Structure formats: C-alpha cells, structure tokens
N, C-alpha and C positions, 0 to 999 in steps of 0.2 A: 375975563380973569377972575372971575367967579364961577365958571366950569373949572376954571384951572386948579383955585385953592378945594375947591368942593371934593374936584382927582383928588389932591394930595393928604387932605382929611381922610377919605376912605382910605387909601394906602398907606395910612400911619396906623390907620385902627385896622387894618386887616394885619401889620409888622408885628402889634401887640401880641405878647409869649399868651397863650394859653395856661389859665391858672388849672390846677384839679380840680377844683370844684367846677368849675366850667365847662371841663370836658367830658365825655358820654364816661357812664359809664364804663369797666372794662364785663364782655357775655364772655360766660364761660366756651366761645368759638374765638374771641381774642385771645386766650387767654392758653389755650390749647395752642392757634397758629405761633404763637410769641415760643413755647415750649418746644414746636418741633423745631424751629428756627435759630433759639440762646441758651437751652439746658444743656450743659456743661457733660452732662451721660450721654446725650444722643451726641453731641457732638464725638465726643468719645468714640462709638462706636461707629460712625463715620470716617474717623480717621483709621482704624481698626483694621473696618471695609480696606479703604485705601491701601493699607498697605498688607495685603491680603493678594491684592489686583497683583501688584508686585515680583509678590512670590511666588506667584502662575506665570509673570513672565521670566520670570529669570527659571522658571523650571522649562519654560520651552525656550529658549534662550539656549541652552543646551543640547539640543536637535541641531543648531546653526553649526557650522564652519568657527572658530574661534581662530581669529586673529590676531597674531603678534609680532612687533614689528621692536628691534633694538637700532639705533641712529648713536654712532660714537666717534667721538676725533683724538686718537692716543699720540699721545708724545713720552719717550721716554728720559730720562732728565741724566743717567749716569752713561756719560760715555764710552760706547763699547770700542773692545781692537783686538785685533787676531795679531800676534806675535810669526816673524816670517825668519828663520832663521838662514841668513843668507848663503854663512858656508856649505848644509848639504844642499840648499838649491842650486850652488854650480856645482856641485863632485857632482850633481847629476844630470848634470850638461855633458854633452858631446864636445869638449873644450877642445882636444884637436885636433876636429873638425871645421872650429871658428878660429877667426882671425879678422883681427882688426887691422884698416888703415889707417900708415902712420910716414906722412909726408919724409921723415926725416930718415931715412931709414935711407927711399929710394933718392935725397940727397950725396948718398955718402956710397952710392952702387952697391947695395942693399938689395935683399927684395922689400918692395915696401910693404908685406902683409905681413904680422906677427903673428904667432895663436897664441888663442887670449890664453890658453898652458903659461906658454913663458911671460906673455903682464902678469895672470893673479900670481907666481911664486916670483914675479919682483919683491922684494923688502918694502919699498915704496911704494909703488902701485898699491898691495896688496893692506897696505895700513890705510890708504883714500876710504876702504871696505867696511862698513861697519860690518862685526860680526850678529846682525839681526837688527829685523825692521818691525817696526809696531804700525799695524794697517790696520785701519780704522775699517768698522764697518758700518754702515749706511742705517742699520736700526731708528738712531735717534733722531732720524724724521717724524714729523707727524702725521697720522694714518686716519684717513676714513676707512671703517667699521660698518657695513652696516649686513642686518641681518632681519628675516623675515619668517615664520613658521604658520603654515595650516593643517590645525587636528579639526575634522571631521569624522567626528562617533557613525559606527554604522553598521554594530549591535553588540548593546549592552544585556539583551536579557528584560528585557522591561523594565530597566531599572527606572530611565525615564520616562517613559510612560506612564508609570508609576505614579511617579513623582510630578508631574502632571497635574495627577486626576487628584493626588490625593490632595492638592494644593486649592486644588477649582473646590473639591469639598470641604477644605474649608473655610476659601473664599463664599460660597455658599449658607456657611453657615455664618460669617460674617455681615452678612446683607443682611439675612434673618437678622440680629442683634440688631439691628437699627430698629427695623417695625415693631421688636420685643420691645427692646428697651422704650419708647416713644409709648408702646400700650402702661407699660408699668409709670414709666412717670404722668401718665394722663390719669391713667389708675392714680393714683394719690393724688392728683390737682384732684376730681372730680368727689373724692374725699375731703380731702382739706376743703375745697366750696363746698360741700355738704354739714360737716360739722361748725365751719365759719358761720354759716347760714342760724343753724338751729342755738349755735351757744349765744348768740346777739337776740336771738329768741326768748332765750332761759333768762337771758341780763334784763328784755324789757316785763319780767314776770317779775323778777328780783327786786324791783325798782316799785315794783308795786306792793311788795311784799317789805321791802325795807320800810316805804312809809306807811305800812300797817301796821308793821312793828316800831315804830316811832309813837304813830298815834297810841298804842297798846298801853307802851308806855311809861306816856303820856299820863292816860289811865289810870294806870298802876298804880305810879304816885301818886297822883291825886288822893285813890281811897286808899293808901298808904299813910294820907296825911288825917284822914279823919278815922281811922283807924275799921273803918271794913276791910281790906284787905293785911295781909302778912306784910313783913320784908322782904320775907324767903320768895314771896308770891312775885315781887317789886327784881329780884335780883333773878328771878325766872326767865322775868320778862327782857331784860335786859341783856342777858347770854344769849338771848332765842335773837333780841336783834344784832348784836355784833357778829352773832355766828354769819345770817347772808350779809350782812356786811363782808366780813371775810370769804363766802364763796363768790361772790361778785367780783374780790378782789383777782382771788383766783381764778374766773371765769374772762375777766377783762384780759388778763398776761396770759391767758391759754391763748383765746383770740390773738392777740400781738404774733404769738409764736406763732401760729398760723397762716398767719398774714407775712411772716417772714418767709415760714418754708414756701410758700406760692411765690413769692418774689424770685425766691432759690431757684423754682422750678422752673420759672417763662422765663427770667433777663431782666423781667420788668423793676424800679430801685424807684424808689418813694411811694409803694403800693399803699391806702389805707383800708381796712376795712366799707368804707364808703364809699370809694371808689370801686366797687364791687358788685357786679350788678346778678345776679343767680340765685335759681329754684328748686329743690330737689324734684324730680316727679313720682313723686311715693308712689302713684298707679304707674309706673314703669317697675319702682321699687317689686308692688304686689303681684305685677304681671310675671318678676321673675319667678316670685320664691312658688308662683302657682303652676312655671314649666314643669316639665318630664323632670325630674333630675336622674331619672337613666339614662336617657338619652344624652342631657347634657356631660356627663360622668365620661361617657360614651367619644362624645363630639370634643373632650377637657385632653383623652388622652389620646387622640388620635391624629395621625401622622398630618392633619392639616390642620393643626396650633403651630403658633411660630415658633415654642419653646420645645415642642417632640421632635420639628422639624430639624432643629437645627442640632439637634443628641444625634435624630439619623445620620446627620450627614459627617457630624465627628467623630458616629462609631464606623462612616465609610471610607473616612479618609485613614482610621487606622490602619484600616484594614489593608487599605494599597499601597500602608508604609509595609505593614508586613510582606506583599508582597517583595515591596523593594528591596525588603532586607534576605528575603528565599534569593533574589538575582544578584547578591552580591557577596553569595558563600566562595567555600574557596573552591583552586581545582577551576571556577565559572571565567573563562577570560574573554574582557569587553575588546573588540576589534576596533578599529581607527585607523582611518587613514591617513598619513601625515606627509606633508607636504615644506620643504623647507630649501630659501635662496640664502645665499652670502655676498659680498662684495666686498673687495680691499681697495684700497690704493692709497699709495704717496701723496702726502702735499706740497710738492714738491713738483718740479721742472718732469719728475718721470711720473706725474699720474696718471698717466694715458699706459706707457709699455709698461707701467711695473702694476698693475692695474690685477686683481684677482676676481673671481667670480666663481662660484660652482651654485646646481640646484640638486636636489637628494626626494627621490621618492621616493613611500615606505607603508608598509600594510603593515602593523602592528599589531602586538594580542599582550595586553598587559592583565593579570591579574594576582593572587595572594594567595600560597602555599598554608602560611598560617603567623596568626599574628596574637598567640597564647591568647587564642580563645573571645575577639573584643569580636568576631562578627557570629559568630554563636552566641556569645550575650546579648549584640544589636534584635536578633528575629525574636529569645526569649523575652526579650525587652517590648517588642512589638505584638508579640501573639499579648504579653500583659497588658500592653495600652488597647487591643483590640478589646482583649475582656472588658477591662475597666467599663470601655467606651458602652457596649451592650449591656454593663451592670447602674451605670448612670441610667441610663435611660427606662432603665425599667424600675429603678431608684425615683426616677422621676415621677414616672404614674404612678408608684405610690402614694410619695407627697401628694400629690396634684387631687388624688383620689382623698386622700386624711383631711385637709387641708378643706375638701371641696363639702366633704361630710360634718366638720366642724362647722362651718361656714352660715351648712341651712341650716342644722343644728341650733346656731344661736339663731340665728334670722326667724326661725320658729317660734324662740324665747321669747325675740323683740315681737312680731308678729303679736303674741297673745297678751304683751307685758300693756302695748298699746290697745290693746281689747277691753283689757280689763281695765285702765286707765281711762281710757273713755266714758265706761260705766262708771267708773267712779267718776269721773268731772261731770256728766250728767245727773247723776245724782244729790252731788253736795253743791253744784247750782240751782237742785233743788231746794236743798235746805238750807243754802240761802238766801233765797227768794223767799222761803216761807220768813225765816230769822229776822229780814229786811222789812217785811209787812208786820210781826210778829211786835219789832221796834216802832214801827208807823202809831202798834195801838196802844204801847205802852208795854205787850206784854214782856220786852228782852231786854237788853243792853247792847251797846256799841260794842264794850268790849266782847260780846258772845260773834256777835256781825263783825267783826274784825281777827277773831279767833277763826271763824267761820272762810272767811277769806282767804286766812293763812293755808288754811288745812285743802283749799281750792286749785290754791299758786301754786301747792305743792304738789299737789296730785300732775296739774302742769308741764313742774318741773322734771318731774318721775317719768312721764310720758315723751319728752324730748330727749331722755336720754335713749327710751327704746328707739326712738326715728335716727338719734345716732347710731347706735348699732345695726341697724336694719338698716342703713345707711352703706355703712362700710360693709358689711359682708355682701352687699348687690353689687358694689363697685370690684369688691374684690373674684366674684361669681362671675363677672364680666369677662373680667380680665382673660381667671384659664378657662371659661366653656368661649368665648368668644360670639358668647348672646346677642344676636343681629334682632331684637325686638326694636319696639317705637320706645326712646329715650329723648328726653326733655335736654335743655341746654339754658 
C-alpha cells in the first residue's frame, strides 16, 4: 500500500504544470528552431514553394494526352409528328392493278375481286379515308449519348518545354526563398536578442544612477536649506533625477517591444525577458570587423548567396518565357493528334438495334494568323520582363554593396566609440577611486563622489549604445555575406 501511495504521489507531481519560473530559459538554439517551425513568413514561403511545384506539374501535364468524356441522357418533351397526305399516296399507287377480295360479289355470281380504284371512287368508301394522317416520329424517347476525345500534342515549337523550364526556375527560386526568409528572420532574431541583452544591462546601470541621483537630490535639498546651495542647483539635481527615470521608462518599454517581436518571430507566446538566455559573442563581432572586406563583398554579390541565386533563377525564367512567346507567333502551327469516339442509343426496346457509334482519327494543325497584335505584345512584354530581371539582379548587387559599406562604416564608428568609452571608463574609475579616498580623508564631499559615479555610469551607458550598434551591423553583414566564422549562441 505504501508503494502504491508513493507511486501515486510521484505521478501527481509529474502531472503538475511547469511554470515559467521553473522552466529552463530559452537559448538561441531553442528560439531559432521555433522560428523555423512557426514563423509566419517562413510558412508563407513554404506554401509559395508548394504552389510553384504544382505549377511545374501542370506544365509537364501538357505533354500528356488530354482525355475528355461526355455522358448524357436526353429526352425531347415536345412530341414531333410527320403529316402524310393519304390522297397523294393513294394516287401514286397502281390502283388498277390492285384488287380487294369481296365475298358478297362472289355470291351474286360476280367476280369476287374488285379493283381498288373502283372502291376509292365509291363515295361511301372514300368518306371512310382521312385526307391526311399524322405519323409520330420516335425522337421523343430517351437517348443515351456518350463521347470521348483524346488530344495528344505532337510538336509545339518548344512552347511546352519552355513552359516547364520556366516554372522549374520559378520553383527553384521559391525553394531558395524559404532559406533566405529563414536567414532574414534569424538575423532579426539575433539582433533583437543582442539588443535585449544590452538594454537590460543599461537598465541595471540606470538603477544605480537613479539611486545616486536621488541621494544627490537629497543632499542638494539639505544644502539648500542651510544656504550652501542655491535653489537652482536643487532644481538641476531634480531634473537630472527625473531624466534618468524617464530614460528607464523608455528603455523598459523598448525591452517589452523587443520581447513582443521575438514572440512574433518564434511563435512562442508568453515570453518575458527573464525567460531568455542569450549573451552576444563580442569576439565574433570583432572577428567579423577584421575580416577581408573585399572578399566579403565579392561573396555577398556572388551567385553563392541565396538572394543572388533567386534573382538568377527569375532571370532564367523570364528568358524561357520569352522563348515560349516566340514559339507562339503568327502562322506557326501546333501539331496534335486527335482521336474521338461517340456512341448513342435509345433507352427503350430498340436499344441495340437503334444504337450507333463512330470513331474519328485526325492530325490537326492549329495556329493564329492575326489577333490584333496581341502576340507581338506578348513577345515585347516577355523581352521587357527579361530585361527587368537582369536589371533587378544588377540593382540588388549595387544595393548589397552600399548596405555593406554603410554597415562596415557604422561598425568602425561603433568600435572606435567602444574603445573611447573603455578609456574614458578607466579614467573615470581612477578618478572615482581617488575621490572616494579623498572623502575618507575629509578632503572631498559625498556629492562630489556621487557626481563622479553618475559620470562613470553615463560613460558605461554610451559604451552599451555602441555595442548595440556593433551587434546590429554584425548581424546584417553576416546575413549579406554568409560569413562562416565562429559565432556564439
């Protein structure tokens, strides 16, 4: 019984939901995997690729015979009749050679056979025959009609082949778009994580600055009451404290926005900053800054990059579209084999005897002589699309070079700013140590020490701002160049 109770207790404990505080924090790897599975932009790119594959299948299906059938049962509601003039019919008969048998004539000793003409001329007999007869035509009976047709393209001047190749190029571009979209989203994720990390560092520094500013304000208020400081000095200290509080509020709001963007990127709801474990790899950023920039630019604009490959595939697709348009010009007939079969029969007792069928085999030529110039416009339109695709590739290469140059310049400025702030921080730390030592000796004041601490923390804040710029530039350059250096997660 004790074992059973113990087992039940363990099961209940395992069944308890794990809270966010108890769950392991999300690493970059966790967030990146969730992004690949849940990001809406990535999922949309996957669906576009599936559609492109279906387009390829549709294009290839045109090589196969197109088989259609029709199966129908018909019934004519209005009863059709054919009027027959009995007089004209009887007049056309050789009545003088036709006799009818009459037993009464035989009993009277007369010839028992009377000519038909004598009977028809008799007034009593002729009144018994109608002048016309309506004969029904049996077309109102239900009919079964079945038709089947087969059309097999034989030669289309390359239109079908070029259509397949065009759609295959588009599908290849859509496949690369999935990878490129994942890389774009992953770049945003890394930049967001780095920004969140540094903003949290800034908030920690600002908390220290807020405490120092509040203490400095109290000292200023005390000195003002004794006449040592002016009221304007107190007001200045109060404004400084309020400004630090405003900056903290702004940064906290910015941190919440970044967390929300990470939720959208990864599809993970309920995220908080405390649930994320990420430390930027600053050594990797410096490694990227010291890499051969000429080689990185060549790599970014080469066909090894997904973006450039996509543009190349789209240019190829436009070229195949142009070839297809040329194959559709006037007086260029398509050749196809056409086979058709039909069967019909009345749905009554004459189903077998009244049925009919037929088979038709033909080789057809089909082309266009003139359509108002639409085919010429299609060809010009395809030529324009080919030129536009080529221009788009060149434009993209130029944009990549400009973006790289801008980010390398911003990276250099950020590194220089970090070095400057490191030197400034080292100097301010020495000065702070000196002021604290002087305070112990009574040669300085607490307000002077607080002011020096505020100045030191301000330098730390400015250094963090440069670090955020450095991280953003590094993530962008990594995406554009596909740099494969060692990167931290």
